[in-house]
N, CA, C and O of each residue as an XYZ file, in Angstrom:
804
protein
N       3.210     24.227    -18.040
C       2.915     24.629    -16.660
C       3.394     23.532    -15.704
O       2.975     22.380    -15.814
N       4.285     23.903    -14.758
C       4.784     22.909    -13.803
C       3.797     22.745    -12.643
O       2.784     23.439    -12.557
N       4.129     21.803    -11.755
C       3.198     21.449    -10.676
C       2.941     22.619     -9.737
O       1.816     22.812     -9.278
N       3.976     23.398     -9.448
C       3.800     24.545     -8.551
C       2.849     25.574     -9.162
O       2.024     26.161     -8.462
N       2.972     25.783    -10.464
C       2.081     26.724    -11.144
C       0.648     26.201    -11.161
O      -0.311     26.958    -11.008
N       0.527     24.887    -11.352
C      -0.805     24.268    -11.327
C      -1.441     24.439     -9.955
O      -2.630     24.738     -9.843
N      -0.632     24.243     -8.905
C      -1.147     24.389     -7.540
C      -1.652     25.817     -7.301
O      -2.698     26.010     -6.680
N      -0.913     26.812     -7.792
C      -1.346     28.203     -7.614
C      -2.695     28.451     -8.280
O      -3.556     29.140     -7.734
N      -2.862     27.877     -9.471
C      -4.135     28.017    -10.180
C      -5.260     27.336     -9.392
O      -6.355     27.881     -9.252
N      -4.970     26.144     -8.886
C      -5.991     25.392     -8.152
C      -6.300     26.031     -6.802
O      -7.438     25.980     -6.337
N      -5.284     26.635     -6.169
C      -5.531     27.350     -4.907
C      -6.485     28.521     -5.142
O      -7.395     28.765     -4.349
N      -6.260     29.243     -6.249
C      -7.146     30.374     -6.597
C      -8.558     29.860     -6.870
O      -9.544     30.456     -6.438
N      -8.637     28.748     -7.591
C      -9.919     28.138     -7.927
C     -10.665     27.710     -6.667
O     -11.870     27.927     -6.540
N      -9.921     27.090     -5.724
C     -10.533     26.621     -4.479
C     -10.980     27.791     -3.604
O     -12.003     27.714     -2.923
N     -10.205     28.873     -3.631
C     -10.571     30.055     -2.843
C     -11.834     30.709     -3.396
O     -12.672     31.209     -2.645
N     -11.952     30.697     -4.718
C     -13.115     31.297     -5.356
C     -14.358     30.410     -5.240
O     -15.489     30.879     -5.372
N     -14.120     29.115     -4.991
C     -15.225     28.147     -4.875
C     -15.087     27.344     -3.577
O     -14.905     26.128     -3.621
N     -15.171     28.011     -2.434
C     -14.898     27.346     -1.146
C     -15.858     26.216     -0.797
O     -15.541     25.361      0.029
N     -17.025     26.213     -1.422
C     -18.014     25.167     -1.114
C     -18.137     24.138     -2.236
O     -19.044     23.305     -2.238
N     -17.211     24.212     -3.186
C     -17.237     23.274     -4.314
C     -16.325     22.086     -4.011
O     -15.108     22.233     -3.907
N     -16.925     20.925     -3.872
C     -16.158     19.716     -3.551
C     -15.091     19.457     -4.607
O     -13.950     19.133     -4.278
N     -15.463     19.599     -5.874
C     -14.527     19.292     -6.960
C     -13.288     20.179     -6.888
O     -12.179     19.711     -7.147
N     -13.463     21.456     -6.539
C     -12.332     22.388     -6.482
C     -11.389     22.022     -5.341
O     -10.170     22.021     -5.514
N     -11.952     21.713     -4.181
C     -11.129     21.354     -3.024
C     -10.398     20.022     -3.265
O      -9.235     19.863     -2.894
N     -11.102     19.075     -3.889
C     -10.480     17.763     -4.092
C      -9.361     17.832     -5.126
O      -8.325     17.191     -4.954
N      -9.553     18.591     -6.185
C      -8.481     18.750     -7.184
C      -7.240     19.349     -6.540
O      -6.120     18.946     -6.852
N      -7.435     20.309     -5.645
C      -6.309     20.932     -4.957
C      -5.623     19.927     -4.032
O      -4.395     19.880     -3.961
N      -6.411     19.131     -3.332
C      -5.845     18.119     -2.424
C      -4.976     17.128     -3.185
O      -3.892     16.767     -2.725
N      -5.447     16.689     -4.343
C      -4.677     15.742     -5.165
C      -3.375     16.381     -5.641
O      -2.328     15.733     -5.649
N      -3.440     17.644     -6.033
C      -2.234     18.354     -6.483
C      -1.224     18.489     -5.342
O      -0.025     18.289     -5.537
N      -1.717     18.827     -4.157
C      -0.826     18.900     -2.993
C      -0.147     17.542     -2.752
O       1.058     17.471     -2.510
N      -0.940     16.479     -2.824
C      -0.392     15.137     -2.584
C       0.683     14.805     -3.605
O       1.751     14.306     -3.251
N       0.403     15.080     -4.864
C       1.367     14.779     -5.923
C       2.656     15.582     -5.783
O       3.718     15.160     -6.242
N       2.550     16.742     -5.145
C       3.720     17.595     -4.936
C       4.459     17.251     -3.646
O       5.471     17.870     -3.320
N       3.948     16.259     -2.913
C       4.582     15.876     -1.654
C       4.231     16.801     -0.502
O       4.866     16.754      0.551
N       3.223     17.642     -0.698
C       2.788     18.549      0.371
C       1.672     17.858      1.149
O       0.494     18.184      1.006
N       2.075     16.900      1.970
C       1.097     16.018      2.596
C       0.257     16.708      3.666
O      -0.923     16.393      3.825
N       0.854     17.647      4.401
C       0.077     18.351      5.432
C      -1.032     19.175      4.786
O      -2.173     19.177      5.247
N      -0.668     19.884      3.694
C      -1.666     20.680      2.976
C      -2.742     19.773      2.370
O      -3.931     20.091      2.388
N      -2.286     18.630      1.829
C      -3.237     17.682      1.247
C      -4.204     17.170      2.309
O      -5.408     17.066      2.071
N      -3.661     16.850      3.485
C      -4.493     16.316      4.570
C      -5.550     17.325      4.994
O      -6.720     16.976      5.154
N      -5.140     18.574      5.177
C      -6.094     19.597      5.613
C      -7.158     19.855      4.539
O      -8.323     20.091      4.856
N      -6.750     19.807      3.276
C      -7.707     20.044      2.193
C      -8.679     18.872      2.059
O      -9.862     19.073      1.781
N      -8.183     17.655      2.254
C      -9.070     16.485      2.220
C     -10.100     16.557      3.338
O     -11.246     16.144      3.157
N      -9.701     17.075      4.483
C     -10.651     17.245      5.584
C     -11.753     18.242      5.198
O     -12.909     18.079      5.586
N     -11.378     19.284      4.422
C     -12.379     20.237      3.939
C     -13.364     19.541      3.003
O     -14.574     19.762      3.062
N     -12.803     18.686      2.132
C     -13.656     17.936      1.203
C     -14.679     17.117      1.977
O     -15.860     17.094      1.630
N     -14.218     16.445      3.029
C     -15.099     15.558      3.786
C     -16.110     16.329      4.635
O     -17.158     15.790      4.991
N     -15.803     17.574      4.958
C     -16.804     18.411      5.636
C     -17.925     18.757      4.659
O     -19.099     18.821      5.024
N     -17.524     18.981      3.401
C     -18.506     19.315      2.375
C     -19.286     18.089      1.922
O     -20.485     18.157      1.651
N     -18.573     16.961      1.848
C     -19.199     15.707      1.399
C     -18.640     14.561      2.243
O     -17.627     13.963      1.881
N     -19.296     14.249      3.370
C     -18.769     13.232      4.299
C     -18.593     11.841      3.701
O     -17.901     11.005      4.282
N     -19.209     11.581      2.547
C     -19.121     10.251      1.940
C     -18.269     10.244      0.678
O     -18.385      9.339     -0.148
N     -17.411     11.257      0.527
C     -16.562     11.348     -0.668
C     -15.519     10.236     -0.630
O     -14.583     10.269      0.170
N     -15.697      9.252     -1.508
C     -14.898      8.022     -1.460
C     -13.396      8.283     -1.592
O     -12.616      7.838     -0.749
N     -12.989      8.991     -2.630
C     -11.563      9.212     -2.869
C     -10.922      9.987     -1.731
O      -9.793      9.698     -1.335
N     -11.639     10.966     -1.206
C     -11.092     11.767     -0.106
C     -10.878     10.910      1.139
O      -9.867     11.058      1.826
N     -11.811     10.028      1.430
C     -11.685      9.148      2.597
C     -10.456      8.247      2.469
O      -9.663      8.119      3.402
N     -10.316      7.626      1.295
C      -9.189      6.709      1.072
C      -7.869      7.466      1.096
O      -6.912      7.037      1.741
N      -7.819      8.601      0.389
C      -6.568      9.364      0.333
C      -6.151      9.909      1.694
O      -4.962      9.956      2.010
N      -7.131     10.320      2.499
C      -6.816     10.797      3.843
C      -6.225      9.661      4.668
O      -5.258      9.864      5.403
N      -6.798      8.475      4.550
C      -6.252      7.324      5.269
C      -4.826      7.014      4.864
O      -3.991      6.697      5.711
N      -4.542      7.103      3.572
C      -3.188      6.828      3.068
C      -2.188      7.823      3.641
O      -1.100      7.437      4.067
N      -2.555      9.100      3.653
C      -1.649     10.124      4.195
C      -1.429      9.917      5.686
O      -0.300     10.008      6.167
N      -2.497      9.639      6.417
C      -2.366      9.407      7.861
C      -1.439      8.224      8.135
O      -0.628      8.267      9.060
N      -1.561      7.173      7.332
C      -0.687      5.999      7.499
C       0.754      6.359      7.198
O       1.661      5.934      7.913
N       0.977      7.141      6.143
C       2.333      7.561      5.788
C       2.975      8.386      6.901
O       4.186      8.325      7.112
N       2.159      9.150      7.604
C       2.670     10.001      8.684
C       2.765      9.265     10.013
O       3.138      9.855     11.027
N       2.430      7.982     10.009
C       2.541      7.193     11.228
C       1.355      7.309     12.160
O       1.383      6.785     13.274
N       0.309      7.994     11.713
C      -0.909      8.114     12.531
C      -1.797      6.893     12.248
O      -2.855      6.999     11.629
N      -1.328      5.736     12.725
C      -1.929      4.474     12.316
C      -3.353      4.289     12.828
O      -4.217      3.804     12.096
N      -3.600      4.665     14.059
C      -4.952      4.507     14.593
C      -5.941      5.401     13.851
O      -7.074      4.998     13.588
N      -5.504      6.626     13.511
C      -6.375      7.525     12.760
C      -6.585      7.003     11.342
O      -7.679      7.108     10.788
N      -5.521      6.438     10.759
C      -5.644      5.852      9.426
C      -6.620      4.679      9.453
O      -7.438      4.513      8.549
N      -6.518      3.878     10.497
C      -7.425      2.731     10.643
C      -8.870      3.214     10.709
O      -9.754      2.617     10.092
N      -9.114      4.284     11.448
C     -10.466      4.839     11.544
C     -10.960      5.302     10.173
O     -12.122      5.105      9.819
N     -10.054      5.924      9.406
C     -10.431      6.442      8.085
C     -10.826      5.309      7.145
O     -11.832      5.407      6.442
N     -10.036      4.228      7.130
C     -10.349      3.113      6.234
C     -11.586      2.340      6.708
O     -12.393      1.886      5.897
N     -11.722      2.198      8.019
C     -12.904      1.518      8.566
C     -14.164      2.304      8.242
O     -15.201      1.735      7.900
N     -14.055      3.630      8.357
C     -15.182      4.504      8.024
C     -15.528      4.365      6.543
O     -16.702      4.295      6.180
N     -14.517      4.327      5.698
C     -14.737      4.154      4.259
C     -15.521      2.883      3.982
O     -16.452      2.874      3.177
N     -15.127      1.804      4.666
C     -15.736      0.498      4.405
C     -17.182      0.406      4.894
O     -17.933     -0.461      4.445
N     -17.571      1.282      5.800
C     -18.975      1.306      6.222
C     -19.880      1.692      5.052
O     -21.001      1.200      4.916
N     -19.360      2.585      4.217
C     -20.161      3.091      3.093
C     -19.797      2.421      1.771
O     -20.617      2.338      0.856
N     -18.547      1.941      1.683
C     -18.081      1.287      0.453
C     -17.429     -0.052      0.821
O     -16.207     -0.192      0.761
N     -18.259     -1.033      1.205
C     -17.707     -2.312      1.694
C     -16.937     -3.104      0.644
O     -16.231     -4.055      0.980
N     -17.068     -2.721     -0.622
C     -16.333     -3.415     -1.677
C     -15.176     -2.585     -2.215
O     -14.785     -2.718     -3.375
N     -14.640     -1.733     -1.363
C     -13.510     -0.906     -1.768
C     -12.205     -1.698     -1.658
O     -11.731     -1.980     -0.557
N     -11.644     -2.045     -2.785
C     -10.358     -2.739     -2.805
C      -9.277     -1.907     -2.108
O      -8.506     -2.421     -1.299
N      -9.237     -0.618     -2.436
C      -8.197      0.262     -1.883
C      -8.290      0.333     -0.356
O      -7.270      0.306      0.333
N      -9.506      0.422      0.163
C      -9.671      0.515      1.618
C      -9.246     -0.786      2.304
O      -8.556     -0.744      3.323
N      -9.645     -1.933      1.763
C      -9.267     -3.212      2.378
C      -7.755     -3.421      2.319
O      -7.146     -3.834      3.306
N      -7.151     -3.140      1.167
C      -5.712     -3.366      1.018
C      -4.919     -2.450      1.940
O      -3.964     -2.888      2.582
N      -5.311     -1.175      2.007
C      -4.594     -0.230      2.869
C      -4.876     -0.478      4.344
O      -4.003     -0.267      5.186
N      -6.081     -0.920      4.664
C      -6.367     -1.271      6.058
C      -5.491     -2.446      6.483
O      -5.036     -2.508      7.625
N      -5.257     -3.376      5.558
C      -4.347     -4.485      5.845
C      -2.954     -4.001      6.185
O      -2.326     -4.508      7.114
N      -2.466     -3.019      5.435
C      -1.134     -2.453      5.708
C      -1.083     -1.838      7.103
O      -0.101     -2.002      7.828
N      -2.142     -1.133      7.469
C      -2.197     -0.490      8.791
C      -2.259     -1.538      9.893
O      -1.539     -1.440     10.888
N      -3.111     -2.538      9.722
C      -3.215     -3.598     10.730
C      -1.874     -4.314     10.898
O      -1.486     -4.668     12.011
N      -1.177     -4.521      9.794
C       0.142     -5.159      9.861
C       1.106     -4.307     10.676
O       1.819     -4.821     11.538
N       1.127     -3.009     10.406
C       2.030     -2.114     11.133
C       1.661     -2.013     12.610
O       2.519     -1.769     13.459
N       0.382     -2.204     12.906
C      -0.057     -2.182     14.309
C       0.207     -3.512     15.010
O       0.009     -3.635     16.219
N       0.657     -4.505     14.244
C       0.941     -5.820     14.818
C      -0.259     -6.738     14.882
O      -0.195     -7.806     15.490
N      -1.353     -6.331     14.260
C      -2.572     -7.157     14.250
C      -2.539     -8.069     13.017
O      -3.242     -7.829     12.036
N      -1.718     -9.109     13.083
C      -1.430     -9.909     11.896
C      -2.645    -10.664     11.373
O      -2.851    -10.734     10.162
N      -3.446    -11.226     12.259
C      -4.631    -11.960     11.801
C      -5.640    -11.022     11.133
O      -6.284    -11.393     10.152
N      -5.770     -9.811     11.669
C      -6.651     -8.825     11.040
C      -6.135     -8.444      9.658
O      -6.904     -8.285      8.710
N      -4.813     -8.300      9.565
C      -4.201     -7.957      8.277
C      -4.485     -9.043      7.247
O      -4.805     -8.749      6.095
N      -4.366    -10.296      7.665
C      -4.644    -11.417      6.749
C      -6.071    -11.336      6.227
O      -6.306    -11.507      5.030
N      -7.024    -11.077      7.114
C      -8.430    -10.986      6.704
C      -8.635     -9.850      5.694
O      -9.378     -9.998      4.724
N      -7.972     -8.723      5.932
C      -8.101     -7.575      5.024
C      -7.556     -7.908      3.641
O      -8.190     -7.612      2.628
N      -6.383     -8.520      3.606
C      -5.776     -8.841      2.315
C      -6.585     -9.898      1.572
O      -6.710     -9.841      0.348
N      -7.127    -10.849      2.297
C      -7.951    -11.876      1.647
C      -9.199    -11.255      1.037
O      -9.635    -11.658     -0.041
N      -9.773    -10.273      1.727
C     -10.945     -9.577      1.185
C     -10.547     -8.804     -0.070
O     -11.275     -8.808     -1.063
N      -9.389     -8.142     -0.024
C      -8.909     -7.398     -1.195
C      -8.670     -8.342     -2.373
O      -8.966     -7.999     -3.517
N      -8.135     -9.527     -2.092
C      -7.885    -10.519     -3.140
C      -9.190    -11.004     -3.765
O      -9.253    -11.247     -4.970
N     -10.225    -11.144     -2.949
C     -11.536    -11.551     -3.472
C     -12.098    -10.493     -4.421
O     -12.722    -10.817     -5.431
N     -11.865     -9.218     -4.078
C     -12.407     -8.130     -4.880
C     -11.649     -7.942     -6.186
O     -12.242     -7.638     -7.221
N     -10.321     -8.126     -6.130
C      -9.502     -7.980     -7.343
C      -8.484     -9.125     -7.397
O      -7.311     -8.933     -7.075
N      -8.934    -10.310     -7.804
C      -8.049    -11.479     -7.799
C      -6.864    -11.378     -8.755
O      -5.915    -12.153     -8.640
N      -6.905    -10.432     -9.698
C      -5.804    -10.289    -10.651
C      -4.822     -9.185    -10.271
O      -3.898     -8.884    -11.027
N      -5.023     -8.583     -9.105
C      -4.106     -7.532     -8.648
C      -3.066     -8.167     -7.719
O      -3.440     -8.759     -6.706
N      -1.773     -8.058     -8.037
C      -0.751     -8.731     -7.230
C      -0.488     -8.094     -5.865
O       0.085     -8.740     -4.987
N      -0.894     -6.851     -5.674
C      -0.552     -6.124     -4.447
C      -0.971     -6.832     -3.162
O      -0.129     -7.012     -2.282
N      -2.251     -7.251     -3.006
C      -2.607     -7.909     -1.742
C      -1.914     -9.254     -1.541
O      -1.702     -9.674     -0.403
N      -1.559     -9.936     -2.632
C      -0.819    -11.191     -2.511
C       0.567    -10.926     -1.915
O       1.015    -11.625     -1.006
N       1.231     -9.897     -2.451
C       2.558     -9.535     -1.938
C       2.456     -9.128     -0.473
O       3.251     -9.561      0.361
N       1.459     -8.283     -0.170
C       1.277     -7.830      1.211
C       0.978     -9.002      2.143
O       1.493     -9.069      3.259
N       0.136     -9.928      1.670
C      -0.196    -11.097      2.480
C       1.038    -11.944      2.756
O       1.193    -12.491      3.848
N       1.913    -12.048      1.764
C       3.139    -12.849      1.961
C       3.990    -12.288      3.088
O       4.605    -13.046      3.839
N       4.031    -10.957      3.214
C       4.854    -10.365      4.277
C       4.308    -10.702      5.660
O       5.064    -10.833      6.622
N       2.981    -10.842      5.746
C       2.375    -11.218      7.030
C       2.789    -12.638      7.403
O       3.186    -12.901      8.538
N       2.691    -13.553      6.434
C       3.056    -14.935      6.718
C       4.553    -15.078      6.995
O       4.961    -15.906      7.809
N       5.364    -14.276      6.320
C       6.804    -14.277      6.616
C       7.031    -13.808      8.052
O       7.829    -14.389      8.788
N       6.327    -12.758      8.436
C       6.432    -12.240      9.810
C       6.011    -13.299     10.828
O       6.582    -13.386     11.915
N       5.013    -14.100     10.469
C       4.533    -15.162     11.367
C       5.438    -16.399     11.327
O       5.275    -17.315     12.132
N       6.389    -16.422     10.389
C       7.274    -17.573     10.270
C       6.680    -18.721      9.478
O       7.219    -19.827      9.486
N       5.567    -18.465      8.790
C       4.908    -19.490      7.970
C       5.401    -19.320      6.525
O       4.696    -18.785      5.670
N       6.628    -19.789      6.280
C       7.270    -19.538      4.994
C       6.663    -20.360      3.862
O       6.702    -19.939      2.706
N       6.108    -21.513      4.174
C       5.515    -22.336      3.131
C       4.252    -21.677      2.572
O       4.056    -21.635      1.357
N       3.402    -21.167      3.455
C       2.200    -20.472      2.999
C       2.571    -19.200      2.251
O       1.979    -18.880      1.220
N       3.548    -18.481      2.772
C       4.018    -17.260      2.105
C       4.512    -17.578      0.700
O       4.227    -16.840     -0.244
N       5.242    -18.661      0.562
C       5.774    -19.076     -0.749
C       4.629    -19.329     -1.727
O       4.679    -18.871     -2.868
N       3.609    -20.048     -1.294
C       2.488    -20.370     -2.180
C       1.734    -19.116     -2.627
O       1.303    -19.019     -3.776
N       1.582    -18.167     -1.719
C       0.933    -16.892     -2.064
C       1.781    -16.137     -3.085
O       1.255    -15.556     -4.034
N       3.090    -16.151     -2.881
C       3.994    -15.425     -3.778
C       4.052    -16.051     -5.164
O       4.180    -15.337     -6.158
N       3.960    -17.361     -5.242
C       3.969    -18.022     -6.549
C       2.736    -17.618     -7.362
O       2.803    -17.503     -8.586
N       1.606    -17.402     -6.668
C       0.419    -16.890     -7.343
C       0.660    -15.454     -7.801
O       0.294    -15.081     -8.916
N       1.277    -14.653     -6.934
C       1.583    -13.260     -7.292
C       2.511    -13.207     -8.502
O       2.385    -12.326     -9.353
N       3.438    -14.149     -8.573
C       4.400    -14.191     -9.671
C       3.705    -14.458    -11.004
O       4.127    -13.944    -12.040
N       2.656    -15.249    -10.981
C       1.870    -15.491    -12.198
C       1.226    -14.186    -12.681
O       1.097    -13.951    -13.883
N       0.826    -13.348    -11.727
C       0.144    -12.097    -12.060
C       1.114    -11.005    -12.473
O       0.777    -10.151    -13.293
N       2.315    -11.025    -11.914
C       3.277     -9.945    -12.160
C       4.700    -10.512    -12.185
O       5.432    -10.391    -11.203
N       5.094    -11.134    -13.312
C       6.383    -11.833    -13.381
C       7.615    -10.930    -13.427
O       8.740    -11.430    -13.439
N       7.424     -9.623    -13.453
C       8.567     -8.702    -13.497
C       8.656     -7.845    -12.235
O       9.191     -6.737    -12.274
N       8.144     -8.342    -11.140
C       8.127     -7.582     -9.880
C       9.247     -8.059     -8.962
O       9.234     -9.196     -8.490
N      10.213     -7.183     -8.716
C      11.370     -7.549     -7.903
C      11.040     -7.893     -6.466
O      11.721     -8.713     -5.851
N       9.992     -7.271     -5.920
C       9.586     -7.559     -4.540
C       9.209     -9.034     -4.394
O       9.557     -9.678     -3.405
N       8.499     -9.553     -5.382
C       8.050    -10.951     -5.327
C       9.251    -11.888     -5.297
O       9.288    -12.838     -4.515
N      10.229    -11.617     -6.151
C      11.418    -12.478     -6.195
C      12.212    -12.390     -4.894
O      12.731    -13.394     -4.406
N      12.300    -11.190     -4.340
C      13.013    -11.035     -3.071
C      12.322    -11.813     -1.958
O      12.976    -12.511     -1.184
N      10.994    -11.691     -1.879
C      10.254    -12.387     -0.827
C      10.308    -13.903     -1.006
O      10.343    -14.653     -0.031
N      10.314    -14.344     -2.271
C      10.466    -15.781     -2.516
C      11.842    -16.258     -2.076
O      11.981    -17.360     -1.546
N      12.848    -15.437     -2.293
C      14.202    -15.782     -1.838
C      14.228    -15.970     -0.329
O      14.854    -16.899      0.179
N      13.540    -15.077      0.385
C      13.464    -15.187      1.851
C      12.786    -16.499      2.242
O      13.259    -17.214      3.125
N      11.677    -16.803      1.576
C      10.936    -18.033      1.899
C      11.800    -19.271      1.666
O      11.910    -20.131      2.540
N      12.405    -19.356      0.498
C      13.190    -20.546      0.183
C      14.426    -20.664      1.073
O      14.854    -21.770      1.404
N      14.995    -19.531      1.457
C      16.157    -19.562      2.366
C      15.764    -20.232      3.682
O      16.462    -21.122      4.168
N      14.645    -19.796      4.249
C      14.247    -20.342      5.548
C      13.575    -21.711      5.431
O      13.415    -22.416      6.427
N      13.182    -22.087      4.202
C      12.687    -23.448      3.987
C      13.829    -24.419      3.688
O      13.612    -25.620      3.527
N      15.046    -23.879      3.616
C      16.227    -24.741      3.467
C      16.704    -24.953      2.046
O      17.658    -25.699      1.824
N      16.058    -24.307      1.065
C      16.500    -24.452     -0.330
C      17.335    -23.228     -0.694
O      16.826    -22.254     -1.249
N      18.635    -23.297     -0.369
C      19.511    -22.139     -0.569
C      19.766    -21.845     -2.042
O      19.969    -20.692     -2.421
N      19.757    -22.888     -2.873
C      19.996    -22.677     -4.303
C      18.881    -21.837     -4.921
O      19.146    -20.875     -5.641
N      17.628    -22.209     -4.633
C      16.501    -21.426     -5.148
C      16.493    -20.020     -4.555
O      16.146    -19.052     -5.233
N      16.874    -19.919     -3.296
C      16.937    -18.603     -2.648
C      17.907    -17.699     -3.400
O      17.604    -16.532     -3.650
N      19.068    -18.229     -3.759
C      20.058    -17.446     -4.499
C      19.546    -17.072     -5.881
O      19.767    -15.956     -6.349
N      18.858    -18.012     -6.537
C      18.327    -17.752     -7.876
C      17.298    -16.619     -7.849
O      17.336    -15.711     -8.680
N      16.383    -16.687     -6.883
C      15.352    -15.651     -6.802
C      15.945    -14.309     -6.387
O      15.488    -13.258     -6.838
N      16.948    -14.344     -5.542
C      17.592    -13.098     -5.114
C      18.317    -12.449     -6.289
O      18.304    -11.227     -6.441
N      18.940    -13.266     -7.105
C      19.635    -12.759     -8.298
C      18.640    -12.081     -9.242
O      18.917    -11.017     -9.796
N      17.483    -12.715     -9.414
C      16.463    -12.137    -10.286
C      15.924    -10.835     -9.713
O      15.668     -9.886    -10.455
N      15.753    -10.786     -8.399
C      15.280     -9.549     -7.756
C      16.245     -8.399     -8.038
O      15.818     -7.282     -8.328
N      17.540     -8.677     -7.951
C      18.553     -7.648     -8.216
C      18.532     -7.216     -9.676
O      18.666     -6.033     -9.989
N      18.362     -8.196    -10.569
C      18.296     -7.879    -12.001
C      17.144     -6.926    -12.306
O      17.236     -6.092    -13.207
N      16.061     -7.059    -11.547
C      14.882     -6.212    -11.747
C      14.972     -4.890    -10.990
O      14.036     -4.090    -10.996
N      16.118     -4.674    -10.338
C      16.342     -3.394     -9.671
C      15.878     -3.310     -8.239
O      15.844     -2.221     -7.666
N      15.513     -4.455     -7.635
C      15.065     -4.414     -6.243
C      16.275     -4.221     -5.328
O      17.287     -4.899     -5.506
N      16.192     -3.304     -4.344
C      17.315     -3.063     -3.427
C      17.442     -4.170     -2.376
O      16.962     -4.033     -1.251
N      18.084     -5.246     -2.756
C      18.244     -6.399     -1.864
C      19.031     -6.006     -0.621
O      20.012     -5.266     -0.708
N      18.602     -6.500      0.532
C      19.300     -6.198      1.781
C      20.674     -6.876      1.772
O      20.758     -8.092      1.604
N      21.751     -6.103      1.952
C      23.105     -6.661      1.862
C      23.355     -7.821      2.829
O      24.034     -8.787      2.480
N      22.809     -7.724      4.037
C      23.027     -8.782      5.021
C      22.347    -10.075      4.607
O      22.900    -11.159      4.792
N      21.144     -9.965      4.045
C      20.451    -11.159      3.578
C      21.176    -11.761      2.377
O      21.261    -12.982      2.248
N      21.689    -10.919      1.516
C      22.453    -11.405      0.360
C      23.698    -12.166      0.831
O      24.044    -13.216      0.290
N      24.355    -11.616      1.842
C      25.544    -12.284      2.391
C      25.162    -13.638      2.977
O      25.860    -14.628      2.760
N      24.068    -13.684      3.712
C      23.621    -14.940      4.319
C      23.334    -16.002      3.241
O      23.674    -17.175      3.401
N      22.700    -15.562      2.140
C      22.372    -16.501      1.068
C      23.621    -17.090      0.439
O      23.677    -18.286      0.155
N      24.614    -16.255      0.223
C      25.814    -16.729     -0.465
C      26.766    -17.491      0.444
O      27.614    -18.252     -0.022
N      26.617    -17.277      1.751
C      27.466    -18.026      2.681
C      26.847    -19.361      3.078
O      27.505    -20.221      3.663
N      25.580    -19.512      2.752
C      24.869    -20.752      3.147
C      25.415    -21.953      2.399
O      24.943    -23.072      2.600
């Protein structure tokens, strides 16, 4: 059974059980996995009408809103989640992404640091935090955060690319080239202009 067939089954299930949170949420997840984000968003809203404190629905709705560029609404969704689930790693990490996109860099840093406290072995908030410090021009701090991320996930091309950026602007062009080469080996789509700058340095 392919995803479209599964969705048809779940749509029938949700129609037959309009007040069942589990039925609506399963359908919302299927819509999301199929890339039907508008349908997923509307179904998640149904879930939250039935159960206003449904953790997964709150987080997933925030993620979709952020993907669609509705950043203020996404921020509200994650902030609302954290009122009831203050130790939600997903909410803190995604709220950091939203704050970063809104240009609230200090808020983003606080969010990522909270996410790191909750899951110190997850490399995602470290990588996200590095982008904030790179944006602020604090390449030394970004480098130190990335070196920690590298210990957690030594095969992540994003980490090597970001380290290349840090070392380039810290004046170590040789290390920048080495890290950029590794990023490419791992399949990371290195920016051609940055690659040119590294090799011409």
